[in-house]
ZASETI-349956 format. One record per residue (C-alpha): residue number from 1; z, x, y. Coordinates in steps of 0.5 Angstrom, whole numbers. Example, Ala and Ser with C-alpha at 12.3 -4.5 7.8 and 13.67 -1.06 7.14 Angstrom:
<pts>
+-----+-------+-------+-------+
: num :     w :     u :     v :
+-----+-------+-------+-------+
:   1 :    16 :    25 :    -9 :
:   2 :    14 :    27 :    -2 :
+-----+-------+-------+-------+
</pts>
This chain:
<pts>
+-----+-------+-------+-------+
: num :     w :     u :     v :
+-----+-------+-------+-------+
:   1 :   -58 :   -61 :    51 :
:   2 :   -56 :   -54 :    47 :
:   3 :   -49 :   -53 :    46 :
:   4 :   -49 :   -47 :    51 :
:   5 :   -52 :   -51 :    56 :
:   6 :   -47 :   -57 :    55 :
:   7 :   -41 :   -52 :    55 :
:   8 :   -44 :   -49 :    62 :
:   9 :   -43 :   -56 :    65 :
:  10 :   -37 :   -57 :    62 :
:  11 :   -34 :   -51 :    65 :
:  12 :   -37 :   -52 :    72 :
:  13 :   -34 :   -59 :    72 :
:  14 :   -27 :   -57 :    70 :
:  15 :   -26 :   -50 :    74 :
:  16 :   -23 :   -54 :    81 :
:  17 :   -19 :   -58 :    76 :
:  18 :   -15 :   -52 :    72 :
:  19 :   -12 :   -46 :    73 :
:  20 :   -16 :   -39 :    73 :
:  21 :   -12 :   -37 :    67 :
:  22 :   -14 :   -44 :    63 :
:  23 :   -21 :   -44 :    65 :
:  24 :   -22 :   -37 :    62 :
:  25 :   -18 :   -39 :    56 :
:  26 :   -23 :   -45 :    55 :
:  27 :   -29 :   -41 :    57 :
:  28 :   -27 :   -36 :    51 :
:  29 :   -25 :   -41 :    46 :
:  30 :   -32 :   -45 :    47 :
:  31 :   -36 :   -38 :    47 :
:  32 :   -33 :   -38 :    40 :
:  33 :   -36 :   -45 :    39 :
:  34 :   -43 :   -43 :    42 :
:  35 :   -43 :   -37 :    37 :
:  36 :   -42 :   -41 :    31 :
:  37 :   -47 :   -47 :    33 :
:  38 :   -52 :   -41 :    34 :
:  39 :   -51 :   -38 :    27 :
:  40 :   -51 :   -45 :    24 :
:  41 :   -57 :   -48 :    27 :
:  42 :   -54 :   -53 :    31 :
:  43 :   -58 :   -53 :    37 :
:  44 :   -57 :   -60 :    40 :
:  45 :   -50 :   -62 :    42 :
:  46 :   -51 :   -69 :    41 :
:  47 :   -52 :   -68 :    33 :
:  48 :   -45 :   -66 :    33 :
:  49 :   -41 :   -69 :    28 :
:  50 :   -34 :   -69 :    24 :
:  51 :   -36 :   -65 :    19 :
:  52 :   -39 :   -60 :    24 :
:  53 :   -32 :   -59 :    27 :
:  54 :   -29 :   -59 :    20 :
:  55 :   -34 :   -53 :    19 :
:  56 :   -32 :   -49 :    25 :
:  57 :   -25 :   -50 :    24 :
:  58 :   -25 :   -47 :    17 :
:  59 :   -30 :   -41 :    20 :
:  60 :   -25 :   -39 :    25 :
:  61 :   -19 :   -39 :    20 :
:  62 :   -23 :   -35 :    15 :
:  63 :   -27 :   -30 :    19 :
:  64 :   -23 :   -29 :    25 :
:  65 :   -17 :   -27 :    23 :
:  66 :   -13 :   -31 :    28 :
:  67 :    -6 :   -34 :    27 :
:  68 :    -5 :   -42 :    26 :
:  69 :    -3 :   -42 :    34 :
:  70 :    -9 :   -39 :    36 :
:  71 :   -13 :   -43 :    32 :
:  72 :    -9 :   -49 :    34 :
:  73 :   -11 :   -47 :    41 :
:  74 :   -18 :   -46 :    40 :
:  75 :   -19 :   -53 :    37 :
:  76 :   -15 :   -56 :    42 :
:  77 :   -20 :   -53 :    47 :
:  78 :   -26 :   -56 :    43 :
:  79 :   -22 :   -63 :    43 :
:  80 :   -22 :   -63 :    50 :
:  81 :   -29 :   -61 :    51 :
:  82 :   -31 :   -66 :    46 :
:  83 :   -28 :   -72 :    50 :
:  84 :   -32 :   -70 :    56 :
:  85 :   -38 :   -70 :    52 :
:  86 :   -36 :   -77 :    49 :
:  87 :   -34 :   -79 :    57 :
:  88 :   -41 :   -77 :    59 :
:  89 :   -45 :   -81 :    53 :
:  90 :   -47 :   -75 :    50 :
:  91 :   -43 :   -76 :    43 :
:  92 :   -42 :   -83 :    41 :
:  93 :   -38 :   -82 :    35 :
:  94 :   -30 :   -82 :    36 :
:  95 :   -30 :   -75 :    34 :
:  96 :   -24 :   -72 :    38 :
:  97 :   -20 :   -78 :    36 :
:  98 :   -20 :   -76 :    29 :
:  99 :   -20 :   -69 :    29 :
: 100 :   -14 :   -66 :    25 :
: 101 :   -11 :   -60 :    28 :
: 102 :    -7 :   -55 :    25 :
: 103 :     1 :   -55 :    26 :
: 104 :     3 :   -50 :    31 :
: 105 :    10 :   -50 :    29 :
: 106 :     7 :   -46 :    23 :
: 107 :     6 :   -40 :    27 :
: 108 :    12 :   -41 :    32 :
: 109 :    17 :   -37 :    27 :
: 110 :    13 :   -31 :    29 :
: 111 :    18 :   -27 :    32 :
: 112 :    22 :   -20 :    32 :
: 113 :    30 :   -20 :    30 :
: 114 :    34 :   -16 :    35 :
: 115 :    36 :   -11 :    30 :
: 116 :    28 :   -10 :    29 :
: 117 :    28 :    -9 :    37 :
: 118 :    33 :    -4 :    37 :
: 119 :    30 :     0 :    32 :
: 120 :    23 :     0 :    36 :
: 121 :    27 :     2 :    42 :
: 122 :    31 :     8 :    38 :
: 123 :    24 :    10 :    36 :
: 124 :    21 :    10 :    43 :
: 125 :    27 :    14 :    46 :
: 126 :    27 :    19 :    41 :
: 127 :    19 :    20 :    40 :
: 128 :    16 :    17 :    46 :
: 129 :    21 :    17 :    52 :
: 130 :    19 :    14 :    58 :
: 131 :    12 :    13 :    56 :
: 132 :     8 :     7 :    58 :
: 133 :     9 :     4 :    51 :
: 134 :    17 :     5 :    52 :
: 135 :    17 :     2 :    59 :
: 136 :    13 :    -4 :    57 :
: 137 :    17 :    -6 :    51 :
: 138 :    23 :    -5 :    55 :
: 139 :    21 :   -10 :    60 :
: 140 :    19 :   -15 :    55 :
: 141 :    25 :   -15 :    51 :
: 142 :    30 :   -15 :    57 :
: 143 :    26 :   -20 :    61 :
: 144 :    22 :   -24 :    57 :
: 145 :    17 :   -24 :    61 :
: 146 :    10 :   -26 :    60 :
: 147 :     5 :   -21 :    59 :
: 148 :     1 :   -23 :    66 :
: 149 :     8 :   -23 :    69 :
: 150 :     9 :   -16 :    67 :
: 151 :     2 :   -14 :    69 :
: 152 :     2 :   -16 :    76 :
: 153 :     9 :   -12 :    78 :
: 154 :     7 :    -7 :    83 :
: 155 :    11 :    -1 :    84 :
: 156 :    14 :    -4 :    91 :
: 157 :    17 :   -10 :    87 :
: 158 :    21 :    -6 :    83 :
: 159 :    28 :    -4 :    86 :
: 160 :    32 :     2 :    82 :
: 161 :    38 :     2 :    86 :
: 162 :    39 :    -5 :    86 :
: 163 :    37 :    -6 :    79 :
: 164 :    32 :   -12 :    80 :
: 165 :    24 :   -14 :    80 :
: 166 :    21 :   -18 :    84 :
: 167 :    16 :   -23 :    81 :
: 168 :    10 :   -25 :    86 :
: 169 :     4 :   -30 :    85 :
: 170 :    -2 :   -26 :    88 :
: 171 :    -8 :   -30 :    85 :
: 172 :   -13 :   -28 :    90 :
: 173 :   -11 :   -21 :    88 :
: 174 :   -12 :   -22 :    81 :
: 175 :    -5 :   -22 :    79 :
: 176 :    -3 :   -30 :    78 :
: 177 :     3 :   -33 :    75 :
: 178 :     2 :   -38 :    70 :
: 179 :     6 :   -43 :    74 :
: 180 :     4 :   -41 :    80 :
: 181 :     8 :   -40 :    86 :
: 182 :    14 :   -44 :    83 :
: 183 :    15 :   -38 :    78 :
: 184 :    16 :   -33 :    84 :
: 185 :    23 :   -30 :    83 :
: 186 :    28 :   -24 :    83 :
: 187 :    30 :   -22 :    76 :
: 188 :    36 :   -17 :    74 :
: 189 :    35 :   -11 :    70 :
: 190 :    40 :    -8 :    65 :
: 191 :    42 :    -1 :    67 :
: 192 :    38 :     2 :    61 :
: 193 :    32 :    -1 :    63 :
: 194 :    32 :     2 :    70 :
: 195 :    33 :     9 :    67 :
: 196 :    27 :     8 :    63 :
: 197 :    23 :     6 :    68 :
: 198 :    25 :    11 :    73 :
: 199 :    23 :    16 :    68 :
: 200 :    17 :    13 :    67 :
: 201 :    15 :    13 :    74 :
: 202 :    17 :    20 :    75 :
: 203 :    14 :    23 :    69 :
: 204 :     9 :    19 :    66 :
: 205 :     6 :    14 :    71 :
: 206 :    -1 :    16 :    74 :
: 207 :    -1 :    15 :    81 :
: 208 :    -7 :    11 :    82 :
: 209 :    -8 :     4 :    86 :
: 210 :   -12 :    -2 :    83 :
: 211 :   -18 :    -5 :    86 :
: 212 :   -14 :    -9 :    91 :
: 213 :   -11 :    -2 :    94 :
: 214 :    -4 :    -4 :    91 :
: 215 :     0 :     1 :    87 :
: 216 :     2 :    -3 :    80 :
: 217 :     8 :    -1 :    76 :
: 218 :     5 :     0 :    69 :
: 219 :    -2 :     4 :    70 :
: 220 :    -7 :     8 :    66 :
: 221 :   -11 :    13 :    69 :
: 222 :   -16 :     8 :    72 :
: 223 :   -11 :     3 :    75 :
: 224 :    -7 :    -3 :    73 :
: 225 :    -7 :    -4 :    66 :
: 226 :   -11 :    -9 :    63 :
: 227 :    -8 :   -15 :    59 :
: 228 :   -12 :   -12 :    53 :
: 229 :    -9 :    -5 :    53 :
: 230 :    -2 :    -8 :    54 :
: 231 :    -3 :   -13 :    48 :
: 232 :    -6 :    -7 :    44 :
: 233 :     0 :    -3 :    45 :
: 234 :     5 :    -8 :    43 :
: 235 :     1 :   -10 :    37 :
: 236 :     1 :    -2 :    35 :
: 237 :     8 :    -1 :    36 :
: 238 :    11 :    -7 :    32 :
: 239 :     8 :    -5 :    26 :
: 240 :    14 :    -2 :    21 :
: 241 :    10 :     4 :    19 :
: 242 :     9 :     6 :    26 :
: 243 :    17 :     6 :    28 :
: 244 :    19 :    10 :    21 :
: 245 :    20 :     4 :    16 :
: 246 :    17 :     3 :     9 :
: 247 :    11 :    -2 :     9 :
: 248 :    14 :    -9 :     7 :
: 249 :     8 :   -11 :     4 :
: 250 :     7 :    -6 :    -1 :
: 251 :     0 :    -3 :     2 :
: 252 :    -2 :     4 :     1 :
: 253 :    -2 :     6 :     9 :
: 254 :    -8 :    11 :     8 :
: 255 :   -12 :     5 :     6 :
: 256 :    -9 :     0 :    10 :
: 257 :   -14 :    -1 :    16 :
: 258 :    -8 :    -4 :    20 :
: 259 :    -5 :     3 :    20 :
: 260 :   -11 :     7 :    20 :
: 261 :   -15 :     4 :    26 :
: 262 :   -11 :     3 :    32 :
: 263 :   -16 :    -3 :    34 :
: 264 :   -14 :    -7 :    28 :
: 265 :    -6 :    -6 :    28 :
: 266 :    -6 :   -13 :    29 :
: 267 :    -8 :   -14 :    22 :
: 268 :    -1 :   -12 :    20 :
: 269 :     3 :   -18 :    18 :
: 270 :     9 :   -15 :    21 :
: 271 :     5 :   -14 :    28 :
: 272 :     7 :   -19 :    33 :
: 273 :     4 :   -20 :    40 :
: 274 :     8 :   -20 :    47 :
: 275 :     9 :   -28 :    46 :
: 276 :    13 :   -27 :    40 :
: 277 :    17 :   -22 :    44 :
: 278 :    18 :   -27 :    49 :
: 279 :    21 :   -32 :    45 :
: 280 :    25 :   -27 :    41 :
: 281 :    28 :   -25 :    47 :
: 282 :    30 :   -32 :    50 :
: 283 :    33 :   -33 :    43 :
: 284 :    37 :   -27 :    43 :
: 285 :    40 :   -29 :    50 :
: 286 :    41 :   -36 :    47 :
: 287 :    45 :   -32 :    42 :
: 288 :    49 :   -28 :    47 :
: 289 :    52 :   -35 :    49 :
: 290 :    48 :   -35 :    56 :
: 291 :    47 :   -42 :    59 :
: 292 :    40 :   -45 :    58 :
: 293 :    40 :   -46 :    66 :
: 294 :    40 :   -39 :    67 :
: 295 :    36 :   -37 :    62 :
: 296 :    31 :   -42 :    64 :
: 297 :    31 :   -39 :    71 :
: 298 :    30 :   -32 :    69 :
: 299 :    25 :   -33 :    64 :
: 300 :    21 :   -38 :    68 :
: 301 :    21 :   -44 :    63 :
: 302 :    24 :   -51 :    63 :
: 303 :    30 :   -53 :    59 :
: 304 :    26 :   -58 :    55 :
: 305 :    20 :   -53 :    54 :
: 306 :    25 :   -48 :    52 :
: 307 :    29 :   -52 :    47 :
: 308 :    22 :   -54 :    44 :
: 309 :    18 :   -48 :    44 :
: 310 :    23 :   -42 :    45 :
: 311 :    29 :   -43 :    42 :
: 312 :    28 :   -40 :    35 :
: 313 :    36 :   -40 :    33 :
: 314 :    37 :   -43 :    26 :
: 315 :    42 :   -49 :    26 :
: 316 :    47 :   -44 :    23 :
: 317 :    47 :   -39 :    29 :
: 318 :    48 :   -45 :    33 :
: 319 :    54 :   -48 :    29 :
: 320 :    57 :   -41 :    30 :
: 321 :    56 :   -41 :    37 :
: 322 :    59 :   -47 :    38 :
: 323 :    65 :   -45 :    34 :
: 324 :    66 :   -39 :    38 :
: 325 :    65 :   -44 :    45 :
: 326 :    71 :   -49 :    42 :
: 327 :    75 :   -43 :    40 :
: 328 :    75 :   -46 :    32 :
: 329 :    78 :   -41 :    28 :
+-----+-------+-------+-------+
</pts>
């Protein structure tokens, strides 16, 4: 059986068992595996061995310009696929059990400091006030929303006078939430965020509908903003050279592809994607002394998961917070 055919069968079997976003992520990751298999001449999936898995890992790390978390996710998906191959008898060797995955904690340090977020917001307020990019970053930083959550917000979900946003799970209309209907909630906004959103709606938001006849909050001229569009905006915005800082990597900006080519902005070592902003926003709320249970509800993340994956505070920061809480001089 060819790798492509095997992947097709695997995805068909898993589709009823997993969420749409998980199925899509598996499809993307395994497409990269199919491309690699085609390039290397692996035309029979039953011939896959441990060295092939190792070679694919090195190929993704050295040629795809991805961080360790993405590589970890890619290989985790591949491991699930290989376990399926073993379960149906296509592969007899215990490859999945012996796979060595990178440590995802290596990239979990990727974040932005509150001071950096403030610098970005100041730049946007001065030079790109109430643009899509300004509204997007303000929402992400203030709410810690996932990118899919931000994308799925409709104009009617935003309540300016009461200063909050409704979050709805609408899988049949193309905007599901990661945790399904259980992630539906109402989220309060700070007044400064509402001012940006109000002015964005009044001045810069194209008055368009999406393919479902809904009016998105964040739009382009063609309808609801795509995830790739929103992610690219954040990648570009978080480059230090973009918001007026000197390059911390000693690069010549006129020769740096991350600085000169918009679509390659993620290649700046300081550029971050939306998820690290979520992690950083959660950490900032924790550092402000807010209770984990309240942050958990606001950000739609379990307290155990919050502590394990999203709490990026240092031990010193936690100690200082305890000192303040206990009134220790």
